[in-house]
N, C-alpha and C positions, 0 to 999 in steps of 0.2 A: 725260657730255660731257667731251671731252678738253681739255687746256690749250690746244692749238692751235685748237680750235673756239672757245674763250673769247676767244683773241687775235683771231681773225678767223673768224666763223661762215660767211662767204661765200667762203672761199678756194677750195674745190673747185669751186664754181659758176663763179667767175671763171676758174679754170684751164681748165675745159671750154669756155668761150666764147672763150678765147684772149686775154683782156685782159692788159694789161701788168702784170707782177709788181711793178714799182717804184711803181705808182700808189697813192696813199693809199686805204684802204678806204672812207672817207667823209669828208665835210667836217670832222667833229668827231673823226676818228681821231687818236690820238696818234703812231702809228708807221706808216711805209710798209711795204709788203710786203717790200721789201728788208731793212729793219731787223728785221722779224719773223723773216725767214729767217736773218739773222745771229744773232739771239738763240737761235733753235732750234739752230743749229750750235754756239754756245757752250755751250748746255745739254747737247748730246750729248757734247761734248768733256769737260765737267766730269763727266758721268755715267760716261764711260769711265775717267777718272782716279780717281774714287772707287771704281769697281769693281776697278781694278787694286790700289789701296791695300788694300781689304778682302781680296782674294785673297792678297796678299802677307802681310798680318798673320795670316790664317788659316794659311797654309803655315808661317810662322815659328813660330806657336804650336804647330802640330802637330809640327814638327821638335823643338822644345824639349821638348814633352811626351814624345815617344818617347825622346829622349836621356835625360831625367831618369828615366823608367821603366826603361830599360836599365841606367843607372848604379845606381839604387836596388836592383834585383834582383841585380846583379852584386856590389854592396857588401854587401848583406844576406845573400847566399848562399842565397837561396831556390831 
């Protein structure tokens, strides 16, 4: 079960029947469909930012590793 299904298990059913997206899922629901969609967009933006940070750190580490390897072999004269 995905996180989105946990947030609203009837989302796809409502979308197929053309119900209003901003309506609350039920009387005891804490969030409206619009708020859930906003949370989903924020999660995607955060995921994208984290992915960019991880790729940047990986490339930085790779560059430094290659530079230090080159410098070591050049200095040691192997």
